[in-house]
N, CA, C and O of each residue as an XYZ file, in Angstrom:
816
protein
N     102.483     99.483     66.085
C     102.120     99.838     67.577
C     102.482     98.666     68.487
O     102.739     97.631     67.872
N     102.548     98.612     69.612
C     103.120     97.026     70.637
C     101.766     97.254     71.705
O     101.640     98.327     72.294
N     100.898     96.267     71.863
C      99.913     96.195     72.412
C     100.432     95.958     74.184
O      99.567     95.898     75.059
N     102.120     95.826     74.564
C     102.744     95.747     75.401
C     102.437     97.263     76.194
O     102.651     97.347     77.403
N     102.040     98.174     75.593
C     102.204     99.620     75.554
C     101.061    100.361     75.758
O     101.011    101.588     75.841
N     100.161     99.599     75.836
C      98.585    100.386     75.115
C      97.682    100.328     76.689
O      97.469     99.383     77.448
N      97.328    101.638     76.750
C      96.920    102.281     77.477
C      94.949    101.631     77.692
O      94.102    101.703     76.802
N      94.768    101.162     78.856
C      93.389    100.851     78.915
C      93.035    101.346     80.052
O      93.654    101.061     81.077
N      92.377    101.859     80.047
C      91.613    102.720     81.136
C      90.892    101.740     82.225
O      89.977    100.988     81.889
N      91.450    101.829     83.728
C      90.793    101.029     84.917
C      91.052     99.470     84.362
O      90.316     98.570     84.766
N      92.139     99.196     83.411
C      92.472     97.968     83.171
C      93.881     97.724     83.475
O      94.398     96.788     84.085
N      94.516     98.992     82.800
C      96.193     98.822     83.104
C      96.883     99.185     82.113
O      96.348    100.027     81.391
N      98.147     98.744     81.765
C      98.942     99.550     80.738
C      99.184     97.602     79.927
O      99.430     96.597     80.593
N      99.075     97.640     79.004
C      99.530     96.284     78.357
C      99.669     95.068     79.200
O      98.602     94.874     79.783
N     100.570     94.165     79.497
C     100.351     93.385     80.648
C     100.372     93.811     81.555
O      99.951     92.912     82.284
N     100.609     94.762     82.243
C     100.450     95.449     83.647
C      99.489     95.891     83.716
O      99.240     97.091     83.602
N      98.441     94.684     83.996
C      97.189     94.479     84.488
C      96.962     94.634     85.681
O      97.586     93.840     86.385
N      95.832     95.868     86.619
C      95.380     95.772     87.593
C      95.160     94.678     88.493
O      94.238     94.015     88.019
N      95.556     94.186     89.537
C      95.370     93.243     90.443
C      96.394     91.940     90.388
O      96.379     90.887     91.025
N      97.268     92.430     89.389
C      98.753     91.028     89.666
C      99.001     91.638     90.769
O      98.690     92.769     91.142
N     100.085     90.098     91.696
C     100.652     90.442     92.586
C     102.160     91.128     92.125
O     102.466     91.559     91.014
N     102.869     91.082     93.188
C     104.406     91.561     92.665
C     105.160     90.163     92.371
O     106.189     90.429     91.749
N     105.050     88.950     92.557
C     105.257     88.367     91.916
C     105.082     87.778     90.191
O     105.866     87.148     89.481
N     103.771     88.277     89.951
C     103.728     88.036     88.770
C     103.665     89.253     88.034
O     103.260     89.202     86.872
N     104.084     90.595     88.653
C     104.914     91.805     87.720
C     106.118     91.218     87.707
O     106.705     91.212     86.626
N     106.793     90.571     88.919
C     108.181     90.593     88.258
C     108.373     89.872     87.101
O     109.104     90.304     86.210
N     107.460     88.207     86.970
C     107.393     87.690     85.899
C     107.326     88.615     84.508
O     107.750     87.961     83.555
N     107.061     89.464     84.278
C     107.336     90.631     83.411
C     108.188     91.627     83.130
O     107.933     92.683     82.552
N     109.481     91.151     83.675
C     110.880     92.236     83.711
C     111.192     92.072     82.165
O     111.584     93.018     81.482
N     111.000     90.885     81.704
C     112.053     91.123     80.423
C     110.943     92.033     79.474
O     111.449     92.173     78.361
N     109.986     92.505     79.527
C     109.435     93.356     79.077
C     109.125     94.915     79.207
O     108.966     95.756     78.323
N     109.084     95.047     80.824
C     108.891     96.184     81.760
C     110.209     96.470     82.443
O     110.378     97.675     82.630
N     110.968     95.866     82.772
C     112.324     95.409     83.935
C     112.445     94.967     85.101
O     111.994     94.039     85.772
N     112.946     95.573     85.183
C     113.407     94.570     87.012
C     112.994     94.905     87.988
O     113.405     96.028     88.280
N     112.028     94.273     89.042
C     111.417     95.175     89.923
C     112.405     95.597     91.210
O     113.167     94.741     91.661
N     112.378     96.589     91.633
C     113.147     96.986     92.814
C     112.292     96.642     94.299
O     111.174     96.153     94.136
N     112.705     96.844     95.594
C     112.189     96.229     96.344
C     110.797     96.998     96.666
O     110.735     98.120     96.163
N     109.785     96.626     97.342
C     108.718     97.079     97.915
C     108.915     98.321     98.644
O     109.989     98.331     99.247
N     107.914     99.818     98.834
C     108.389    100.714     99.507
C     107.064    100.915    100.222
O     105.964    100.711     99.709
N     107.252    101.276    101.280
C     105.904    101.792    101.902
C     106.026    103.383    101.981
O     107.072    103.775    102.496
N     104.930    104.576    101.460
C     104.830    105.565    102.084
C     105.492    106.208    103.502
O     105.339    105.374    104.394
N     105.961    107.035    103.843
C     105.366    107.805    105.509
C     104.050    107.592    105.701
O     103.171    108.095    105.001
N     103.854    106.811    106.691
C     102.519    106.466    107.303
C     102.143    107.151    108.545
O     102.806    108.152    108.814
N     101.122    106.777    109.428
C     100.774    107.707    110.650
C     101.415    107.971    111.880
O     101.444    109.043    112.484
N     102.174    106.374    112.346
C     103.445    106.098    112.561
C     104.243    106.869    112.607
O     104.219    107.491    113.669
N     105.026    107.174    111.908
C     106.153    107.909    111.025
C     105.974    109.345    111.111
O     106.858    110.128    110.763
N     105.017    109.653    111.498
C     104.626    111.127    111.376
C     104.733    111.594    113.032
O     105.248    112.637    113.434
N     104.141    110.596    113.818
C     104.527    110.759    115.483
C     105.966    111.044    115.753
O     106.404    111.926    116.491
N     106.787    109.991    114.904
C     107.955    110.005    115.474
C     108.319    111.287    114.888
O     108.571    111.976    115.876
N     108.514    112.095    113.721
C     108.898    113.052    113.479
C     108.728    114.209    114.515
O     109.562    114.778    115.218
N     107.350    114.376    114.381
C     106.970    115.166    115.638
C     107.765    115.304    116.685
O     108.299    116.371    116.986
N     107.933    113.936    117.481
C     108.734    114.006    118.703
C     110.026    114.524    118.647
O     110.613    115.192    119.498
N     110.582    113.965    117.040
C     112.343    114.382    116.759
C     112.700    115.409    116.472
O     113.881    115.737    116.361
N     111.493    116.290    116.253
C     111.645    117.521    115.329
C     110.447    118.489    115.958
O     109.314    118.614    115.493
N     110.884    119.009    116.896
C     109.847    119.910    117.506
C     109.265    121.040    116.849
O     108.108    121.462    116.860
N     110.450    121.504    116.190
C     110.479    122.926    115.354
C     109.173    122.449    114.258
O     108.635    123.472    113.837
N     108.645    121.414    113.793
C     108.248    120.566    112.666
C     107.001    121.405    113.473
O     106.791    122.603    113.278
N     106.141    120.485    114.499
C     105.134    120.991    115.529
C     104.987    122.709    115.559
O     104.236    123.229    114.733
N     105.377    123.157    116.074
C     105.493    124.486    116.145
C     104.500    125.311    115.283
O     103.618    126.157    115.429
N     105.388    124.304    113.886
C     104.822    125.604    112.526
C     103.296    124.936    112.191
O     102.701    125.440    111.238
N     102.878    124.241    112.651
C     101.785    123.348    112.180
C     100.682    123.401    113.252
O     100.940    123.153    114.430
N      99.869    123.617    112.972
C      98.321    123.661    113.141
C      97.600    122.558    113.941
O      97.602    121.539    113.249
N      97.010    122.361    115.072
C      96.535    120.882    115.344
C      95.555    120.073    114.159
O      95.303    118.869    114.096
N      95.079    121.240    113.206
C      94.677    120.826    112.847
C      95.035    120.223    111.228
O      94.456    119.525    110.395
N      96.268    120.904    111.336
C      96.663    120.414    110.137
C      97.058    119.182    110.070
O      96.783    118.474    109.102
N      98.035    118.602    111.504
C      98.816    117.503    112.221
C      97.395    116.322    111.885
O      97.481    115.224    111.336
N      96.484    116.819    112.280
C      95.414    115.807    112.144
C      94.901    115.588    110.920
O      94.602    114.415    110.693
N      94.653    116.617    109.797
C      94.630    115.923    108.494
C      95.836    114.939    108.027
O      95.859    113.940    107.308
N      96.555    115.460    108.549
C      98.205    114.858    107.728
C      97.979    113.049    108.000
O      97.914    112.024    107.322
N      97.911    113.504    109.570
C      97.945    111.711    110.316
C      96.736    111.178    109.596
O      97.032    110.029    109.267
N      95.298    111.509    109.121
C      94.447    110.870    108.956
C      94.526    110.443    107.323
O      93.960    109.391    107.023
N      95.008    110.989    106.558
C      95.247    111.083    105.018
C      96.991    110.181    105.529
O      97.593    109.692    104.573
N      97.422    110.080    106.436
C      98.540    109.131    106.200
C      98.240    107.566    106.622
O      98.703    106.501    106.214
N      97.170    107.932    107.710
C      96.702    106.931    108.269
C      95.970    105.462    107.380
O      96.108    104.268    107.648
N      95.227    106.083    106.332
C      95.374    105.620    104.935
C      96.041    104.630    103.943
O      95.521    103.815    103.181
N      97.405    104.949    104.183
C      98.354    103.792    103.689
C      98.838    102.645    104.282
O      99.889    102.201    103.820
N      98.298    102.044    105.228
C      98.850    101.064    105.393
C      99.112     99.812    104.497
O     100.121     99.108    104.485
N      97.431     99.636    103.391
C      98.060     98.557    102.774
C      98.694     98.599    101.321
O      98.563     97.845    100.357
N      99.582     99.995    101.559
C      99.811    100.786    100.196
C     101.058    100.698    100.222
O     101.689    101.068    101.212
N     101.699    100.147     99.044
C     103.186     99.780     98.701
C     103.341    100.631     97.154
O     102.420    101.155     96.527
N     104.803    100.579     96.775
C     105.070    101.580     95.691
C     106.617    100.727     95.683
O     107.356    100.342     96.589
N     106.695    100.642     93.893
C     107.611     99.443     93.437
C     108.383    100.323     92.400
O     107.655    101.264     92.086
N     109.697    100.374     91.690
C     110.179    100.785     90.577
C     110.317     99.414     89.734
O     110.618     98.302     90.168
N     110.061     99.738     88.618
C     110.316     98.571     87.845
C     112.040     99.589     86.615
O     112.191    100.664     86.034
N     112.708     98.564     86.817
C     114.003     99.179     86.266
C     114.634     98.834     84.578
O     115.473     97.937     84.490
N     114.339     99.331     83.710
C     114.970     99.072     82.202
C     116.127    100.491     81.769
O     115.619    101.583     82.023
N     117.141    100.539     81.346
C     117.586    100.907     80.671
C     117.859    102.809     81.450
O     118.364    103.868     81.076
N     117.337    102.411     82.351
C     117.529    103.712     83.854
C     116.160    104.456     83.441
O     115.956    105.614     83.804
N     115.197    103.708     82.638
C     113.977    104.577     82.587
C     112.819    103.829     83.658
O     112.577    102.748     83.123
N     112.281    103.902     84.500
C     112.089    103.501     85.600
C     110.048    103.631     85.248
O     109.415    104.572     84.770
N     109.655    102.530     85.642
C     108.069    102.725     86.021
C     107.847    102.568     86.990
O     108.518    101.646     87.454
N     106.977    103.148     87.884
C     106.618    103.356     88.867
C     105.210    102.966     89.156
O     104.250    103.430     88.540
N     105.111    101.907     90.325
C     104.153    100.753     90.932
C     103.432    100.877     92.112
O     103.862    100.672     93.248
N     101.948    101.335     91.684
C     101.327    101.094     93.590
C     100.561    100.156     93.621
O      99.754     99.972     92.711
N     100.667     99.241     94.842
C     100.037     98.637     95.010
C      99.218     98.539     96.486
O      99.811     98.850     97.519
N      97.910     98.114     96.506
C      97.195     98.482     97.130
C      96.651     96.827     97.752
O      95.960     96.150     96.990
N      96.994     96.293     99.079
C      96.742     94.848     99.577
C      96.963     93.969     98.944
O      96.236     93.090     98.481
N      98.807     94.300     98.838
C      99.469     93.239     97.703
C      98.663     93.162     96.457
O      98.356     92.012     96.145
N      98.140     94.349     95.468
C      97.367     93.998     94.258
C      98.145     95.408     93.566
O      98.437     96.456     94.142
N      98.379     94.986     91.984
C      98.620     96.597     91.205
C      97.716     97.017     91.197
O      96.668     96.555     90.747
N      97.994     98.416     91.908
C      96.285     99.408     91.468
C      97.016    100.789     91.085
O      96.478    101.876     91.298
N      98.171    100.666     90.555
C      98.543    102.076     89.500
C      99.543    101.933     88.710
O     100.447    101.168     89.047
N      99.614    102.691     87.381
C     100.973    102.757     86.847
C     101.020    103.710     86.434
O     100.096    104.276     85.851
N     102.794    104.399     86.750
C     103.373    105.656     85.890
C     103.988    105.568     85.121
O     104.941    105.006     85.660
N     104.339    105.742     83.761
C     105.176    106.088     82.824
C     105.431    107.281     82.752
O     104.770    108.210     83.215
N     106.718    107.333     81.976
C     107.517    109.180     81.814
C     107.393    108.955     80.546
O     106.944    107.987     79.933
N     107.816    109.898     80.227
C     107.823    110.268     78.576
C     109.320    109.741     77.388
O     109.551    109.955     76.198
N     110.146    108.896     78.621
C     111.037    108.196     77.939
C     110.279    106.663     77.540
O     110.813    105.784     76.864
N     109.270    106.620     77.984
C     108.241    105.408     77.530
C     107.708    105.795     76.444
O     106.484    105.913     76.485
N     108.378    106.107     75.181
C     107.875    106.702     73.836
C     106.971    105.917     73.563
O     105.933    106.556     73.394
N     106.753    104.294     73.363
C     105.861    103.896     72.697
C     104.898    103.447     73.602
O     104.295    102.384     73.457
N     104.660    104.569     74.948
C     103.262    104.386     75.471
C     101.811    104.961     74.355
O     101.835    106.125     73.956
N     100.866    104.209     74.030
C      99.763    104.741     73.105
C      98.781    104.851     73.897
O      98.684    104.103     74.869
N      97.898    105.781     73.632
C      96.413    106.003     74.107
C      95.599    106.448     72.765
O      96.163    107.345     72.138
N      94.231    105.922     72.152
C      93.703    106.371     71.685
C      94.382    106.104     70.183
O      93.960    106.910     69.354
N      95.099    105.386     69.794
C      95.598    104.613     68.469
C      96.842    105.865     68.276
O      97.504    105.853     67.238
N      97.114    106.977     69.388
C      98.327    107.586     69.075
C      99.365    107.370     70.088
O      99.141    106.809     71.160
N     100.692    107.902     69.666
C     101.323    107.559     71.034
C     101.717    109.080     71.684
O     102.294    110.026     71.148
N     101.276    108.959     72.787
C     101.109    110.429     73.286
C     101.895    111.122     73.762
O     101.673    112.319     73.944
N     103.164    110.456     74.124
C     104.325    111.141     74.547
C     104.902    111.900     72.616
O     105.729    112.793     72.428
N     104.303    111.325     71.806
C     105.203    112.395     70.737
C     104.400    113.292     70.127
O     104.606    113.699     68.984
N     103.180    113.750     71.051
C     101.883    114.439     70.466
C     102.091    115.731     70.816
O     102.709    115.687     71.880
N     101.915    116.827     70.507
C     101.894    118.139     70.994
C     101.012    118.121     72.623
O     100.302    117.116     72.652
N     100.931    118.658     73.471
C     100.112    118.227     74.998
C      98.808    118.845     74.389
O      97.772    118.263     74.709
N      98.671    120.120     73.418
C      96.935    120.312     73.827
C      96.649    119.172     73.083
O      95.438    118.985     73.203
N      97.286    118.063     72.168
C      96.434    117.444     71.651
C      95.759    116.174     72.744
O      94.592    115.816     72.902
N      97.054    115.695     73.393
C      97.073    114.732     74.313
C      95.934    115.139     75.057
O      95.228    114.287     75.597
N      95.657    116.464     75.149
C      94.644    116.900     76.606
C      93.285    116.917     76.249
O      92.272    116.816     76.940
N      93.540    117.141     74.397
C      92.024    116.694     73.735
C      91.621    114.915     73.734
O      90.642    114.281     74.127
N      92.237    114.736     73.425
C      92.200    113.058     73.375
C      91.277    112.899     74.747
O      90.053    112.768     74.769
N      92.260    112.947     75.991
C      92.042    112.128     76.804
C      90.412    113.351     77.460
O      89.804    112.930     78.444
N      90.047    114.378     76.970
C      88.900    114.843     77.417
C      87.630    114.256     76.620
O      86.534    114.069     77.147
N      87.946    113.987     75.235
C      86.579    113.399     74.663
C      86.446    111.982     74.982
O      85.259    111.665     74.897
N      87.356    110.790     75.388
C      87.456    109.608     76.169
C      86.896    109.782     77.405
O      86.022    108.987     77.749
N      87.269    110.780     78.239
C      86.673    111.143     79.355
C      85.415    111.500     79.322
O      84.756    111.151     80.301
N      84.730    112.245     78.277
C      83.271    112.377     78.406
C      82.774    113.699     79.106
O      81.655    113.886     79.584
N      83.898    114.629     79.066
C      84.077    115.714     79.840
C      84.879    116.265     79.900
O      85.824    115.476     79.895
N      85.304    117.449     79.977
C      86.733    118.423     80.698
C      87.056    117.809     82.340
O      86.362    117.525     83.315
N      88.358    117.797     82.042
C      89.216    117.639     83.425
C      89.384    118.493     83.989
O      89.087    119.640     83.656
N      90.199    117.953     85.554
C      90.581    119.193     85.986
C      91.762    119.372     86.198
O      92.433    118.354     86.031
N      92.347    120.314     86.521
C      93.900    121.145     86.724
C      94.023    121.658     87.782
O      93.152    122.306     88.361
N      95.464    121.361     88.284
C      96.093    122.326     89.329
C      97.237    122.042     88.697
O      97.502    121.084     87.971
N      98.159    123.316     89.161
C      99.692    123.719     88.918
C     100.391    122.857     87.627
O     100.816    123.546     86.701
N     100.560    121.018     87.501
C     101.168    120.973     86.287
C     100.261    119.637     86.142
O     100.641    118.796     85.328
N      99.229    119.430     86.796
C      98.793    118.207     87.062
C      97.222    118.375     85.995
O      96.806    119.508     85.751
N      96.475    117.116     85.442
C      95.629    117.432     84.772
C      94.315    115.985     84.776
O      94.170    115.278     83.779
N      93.714    115.839     85.718
C      92.986    114.582     86.083
C      91.697    114.385     85.606
O      90.764    115.113     85.944
N      91.545    113.116     84.571
C      90.418    112.496     83.913
C      89.813    111.287     84.519
O      90.069    110.111     84.261
N      88.808    111.868     85.528
C      88.234    110.659     86.660
C      87.761    110.133     85.956
O      88.293    109.023     85.973
N      86.605    110.165     84.832
C      86.324    109.098     84.015
C      86.924    107.641     83.569
O      86.425    106.522     83.448
N      88.333    108.230     83.367
C      89.395    107.172     83.216
C      90.175    106.830     84.184
O      90.774    105.768     84.016
N      90.389    107.486     85.305
C      90.995    107.375     86.549
C      92.558    107.382     85.641
O      93.292    106.393     85.655
N      92.900    108.642     84.883
C      93.924    108.592     84.246
C      94.725    110.231     84.797
O      94.103    111.270     84.579
N      95.856    110.272     85.367
C      96.440    111.634     85.347
C      97.458    111.881     84.662
O      98.324    111.012     84.559
N      97.588    113.015     84.087
C      98.404    113.578     83.441
C      99.533    114.852     84.082
O      99.133    115.992     84.321
N     100.858    114.446     84.278
C     101.529    115.684     84.353
C     102.521    116.493     83.435
O     103.184    116.122     82.466
N     102.425    117.526     83.955
C     103.740    118.513     83.218
C     103.063    118.583     81.242
O     103.592    118.953     80.194
N     101.832    118.071     81.559
C     101.180    118.321     79.872
C     100.326    119.723     79.727
O      99.841    120.173     78.689
N     100.273    120.309     81.092
C      99.451    121.441     81.165
C     100.039    122.443     82.532
O     100.439    122.008     83.612
N      99.975    123.481     82.226
C      99.615    124.596     83.515
C      98.909    125.307     83.714
O      98.439    125.967     82.787
N      98.456    125.526     85.200
C      98.023    126.345     85.735
C      98.511    127.629     86.359
O      99.283    127.640     87.319
N      98.021    128.736     85.764
C      98.579    130.288     86.088
C      97.869    130.694     87.742
O      97.139    129.953     88.400
N      98.175    131.581     87.985
C      97.974    132.280     89.030
C      96.435    132.617     89.365
O      95.682    132.302     90.286
N      96.307    133.399     88.200
C      94.905    133.393     87.805
C      93.975    131.935     87.474
O      92.783    131.942     87.167
N      94.361    131.387     87.539
C      93.693    129.830     87.552
C      93.258    129.524     86.126
O      92.381    128.694     85.888
N      94.061    130.398     84.935
C      93.523    129.935     83.596
C      94.782    128.614     83.408
O      95.771    128.720     84.133
N      94.726    127.701     82.674
C      94.989    126.840     81.853
C      95.481    126.687     80.842
O      94.729    126.817     79.876
N      96.751    126.390     80.601
C      97.446    126.124     79.291
C      98.111    125.025     79.066
O      98.702    124.458     79.985
N      98.114    124.381     77.324
C      99.161    123.249     77.521
C     100.519    123.822     77.312
O     100.970    124.922     76.993
N     100.970    122.718     77.597
C     102.453    122.645     78.008
C     103.375    123.147     76.574
O     102.776    122.941     75.518
N     104.402    123.615     76.485
C     105.194    123.745     75.321
C     106.473    123.062     75.338
O     107.109    122.993     76.390
N     106.905    122.550     74.257
C     108.806    122.050     74.136
C     109.719    123.416     75.310
O     110.622    123.350     76.144
N     109.057    124.266     74.883
C     109.845    125.408     75.861
C     109.691    125.114     77.394
O     110.749    125.437     77.935
N     108.854    124.664     78.244
C     108.349    124.692     79.014
C     109.507    123.840     80.099
O     109.696    122.626     80.019
N     110.061    124.552     80.886
C     111.034    123.455     82.015
C     111.549    121.911     82.341
O     112.579    121.243     82.429
N     109.987    121.808     82.469
C     109.518    120.458     82.789
C     109.067    119.946     81.586
O     108.681    118.792     81.771
N     108.915    120.379     80.156
C     108.116    119.084     79.321
C     108.628    118.182     79.345
O     107.844    117.233     79.324
N     110.182    117.759     79.401
C     110.620    116.259     79.280
C     110.187    115.357     80.746
O     110.498    114.168     80.809
N     109.842    115.672     81.286
C     109.590    115.438     82.751
C     107.793    114.599     82.979
O     107.168    114.139     83.935
N     107.535    114.779     81.439
C     105.973    114.580     81.306
C     105.515    113.047     82.046
O     106.363    112.172     82.224
N     104.304    112.893     82.376
C     104.267    111.471     83.011
C     102.440    111.438     82.451
O     101.726    112.300     81.939
N     102.198    109.987     82.861
C     100.974    109.808     82.426
C     100.899    108.246     83.578
O     101.573    107.232     83.398
N      99.775    108.493     84.857
C      99.386    107.931     85.877
C      98.185    107.176     85.800
O      97.235    107.953     85.889
N      97.884    106.214     85.696
C      96.843    105.147     85.396
C      96.655    104.172     86.875
O      97.538    103.556     87.472
N      95.330    104.273     87.175
C      95.152    104.020     88.071
C      93.343    102.975     87.909
O      92.515    102.907     87.000
N      93.434    102.288     89.420
C      92.152    101.205     88.773
C      91.304    101.955     89.226
O      90.244    101.630     88.692
N      91.086    103.089     90.162
C      89.433    104.048     90.215
C      90.913    105.330     90.257
O      92.140    105.324     90.353
N      89.616    106.433     90.091
C      90.310    107.900     90.236
C      90.887    108.436     91.311
O      90.196    108.250     92.313
N      92.121    109.176     91.563
C      92.736    109.623     92.807
C      91.528    111.226     92.912
O      91.464    112.231     92.203
N      90.728    110.776     94.154
C      89.508    112.179     94.323
C      89.503    112.587     95.846
O      88.409    112.569     96.409
N      90.520    112.920     96.502
C      90.972    112.982     98.139
C      89.670    114.140     97.979
O      89.615    114.848     96.974
N      88.641    114.245     99.084
C      88.036    115.163     99.004
C      88.718    116.952     99.663
O      88.349    118.105     99.441
N      89.810    116.365    100.497
C      90.483    117.774    100.912
C      91.284    118.571     99.953
O      91.921    119.601    100.175
N      91.099    117.741     98.559
C      92.185    118.431     97.897
C      90.776    119.181     96.324
O      91.086    120.131     95.606
N      89.744    118.619     96.235
C      89.312    119.174     94.929
C      89.232    119.966     94.898
O      88.971    120.357     93.760
N      89.342    121.118     96.007
C      88.807    122.448     95.468
C      89.868    123.091     95.102
O      89.780    124.283     94.808
N      91.187    122.349     95.049
C      92.486    123.128     94.456
C      92.048    123.040     93.001
O      92.463    124.028     92.397
N      91.434    122.303     92.306
C      91.829    121.728     90.601
C      90.506    123.258     90.467
O      89.802    123.791     91.325
N      90.658    123.480     89.175
C      89.616    124.270     87.785
C      89.349    123.289     86.866
O      90.039    122.297     86.630
N      88.565    123.537     86.482
C      87.802    122.757     84.893
C      88.375    124.126     83.893
O      88.554    125.335     84.038
N      88.516    123.150     82.877
C      89.061    123.835     81.576
C      88.555    122.698     80.034
O      88.334    121.495     80.168
N      88.495    123.184     79.152
C      88.392    122.522     77.792
C      88.743    122.586     76.691
O      88.187    123.479     76.052
N      89.739    121.769     75.957
C      90.857    121.982     75.209
C      90.216    121.728     73.701
O      90.752    121.633     72.597
N      88.560    121.648     74.219
C      87.667    121.251     72.464
C      88.061    123.119     71.468
O      87.665    123.300     70.317
């Protein structure tokens, strides 16, 4: 197994260590791919412009919804995203204040390994079990997202939550199974206004 694809919680994946600058990431292009341009997400100023240009949008949103959205977008000024491209298999990077802060790899990055296992080659239930053990407790689940806060790791399309709040591991027959991905961050993603959307479940 290659150390270049080793997941180390709150540190990074291989040589993509948190704290690197975009130039330092670009120097790793032969391993992880060529960097695309830095992109900023939609910010509060963009929201105001959209509300002016699309008055119907404002009509269907409450003042509370608009205020909450503006507040969430207001925290994005120091946030940038970037894709690394190699063989049409992108890696999504997140930067905060010009430093690498998050990495997302997809199922096509078959080399990705955690706890001595290639996680995209394993049954989803086993991956969830491994993450739960490393997390020291159950994960949080909503829709097709699983979050393990002590690891600052999120998994997508490894699990699904039913309308009744039941959590099940994904199977190869699920339509989004091949879109599985792992996001690793320096700090866990825990927006206060979203925490009540998750349920807890154990895979032990």
